[in-house]
C-alpha positions as CSV (number, residue, x, y, z in Angstrom):
1,X,122.5,125.3,101.7
2,X,119.1,126.8,102.6
3,X,116.1,125.6,100.7
4,X,113.8,128.2,99.1
5,X,110.5,128.9,100.8
6,X,107.6,126.7,99.8
7,X,104.6,128.3,98.2
8,X,102.6,129.6,101.1
9,X,99.0,128.5,101.3
10,X,96.4,131.1,100.8
11,X,93.6,131.2,103.4
12,X,90.2,132.6,102.3
13,X,88.1,134.4,104.9
14,X,84.6,133.1,104.8
15,X,81.4,133.4,106.8
16,X,80.3,130.8,109.4
17,X,77.6,129.6,107.0
18,X,80.2,129.2,104.2
19,X,82.5,127.2,106.5
20,X,79.7,124.9,107.6
21,X,78.6,124.3,104.0
22,X,82.3,123.6,103.0
23,X,82.7,121.1,105.9
24,X,79.4,119.4,105.2
25,X,80.2,119.0,101.4
26,X,83.8,118.0,101.8
27,X,84.3,114.7,100.0
28,X,86.3,112.9,102.7
29,X,86.1,112.4,106.5
30,X,87.7,115.2,108.5
31,X,89.3,115.2,111.9
32,X,88.7,118.2,114.2
33,X,91.6,119.4,116.4
34,X,90.7,119.7,119.3
35,X,87.7,117.4,119.1
36,X,84.3,119.0,118.6
37,X,83.1,117.9,122.1
38,X,85.8,120.0,123.8
39,X,85.4,123.7,124.3
40,X,88.1,125.6,122.3
41,X,88.8,129.2,121.1
42,X,90.7,127.8,118.1
43,X,89.9,124.7,116.0
44,X,91.3,123.3,112.8
45,X,89.8,120.6,110.5
46,X,92.3,118.1,109.1
47,X,92.2,115.8,106.1
48,X,94.4,112.8,107.1
49,X,94.6,111.8,103.4
50,X,96.8,114.9,102.7
51,X,99.5,113.9,105.2
52,X,100.6,115.1,108.6
53,X,99.8,118.5,110.2
54,X,100.2,121.3,109.1
55,X,99.9,120.1,105.5
56,X,96.6,118.4,106.2
57,X,94.8,121.5,107.7
58,X,92.0,122.7,105.4
59,X,89.8,124.9,107.6
60,X,90.2,127.0,110.7
61,X,87.8,128.7,113.1
62,X,88.7,130.9,116.1
63,X,87.2,133.3,118.6
64,X,89.0,136.1,120.5
65,X,86.8,138.1,122.8
66,X,83.9,139.3,120.7
67,X,85.7,138.6,117.4
68,X,85.3,135.4,115.4
69,X,87.0,134.2,112.2
70,X,86.6,131.4,109.8
71,X,89.0,130.4,107.0
72,X,89.2,127.8,104.2
73,X,92.5,126.9,102.6
74,X,92.8,127.8,98.9
75,X,93.5,125.9,96.8
76,X,92.7,122.6,98.5
77,X,95.7,120.4,97.9
78,X,95.1,117.1,96.0
79,X,96.0,113.7,97.4
80,X,99.3,112.7,96.1
81,X,100.1,109.0,95.8
């Protein structure tokens, strides 16, 4: 039997400055995928304490041509133990 859809995460569009402030103030160490030293058109920030990807993704940034976008996951999931 099929399982019902999980509640889909809501992603909030933010400015670059808001994303940078969010990442700076986030309470735990984050992993960037791909790493920050590598050039990329799309990047996600992951909180390993929240589990495996894609559940651990909390922020995204991308660039397509002249367009850029930044998003923060809302609400931020809590660490379950």
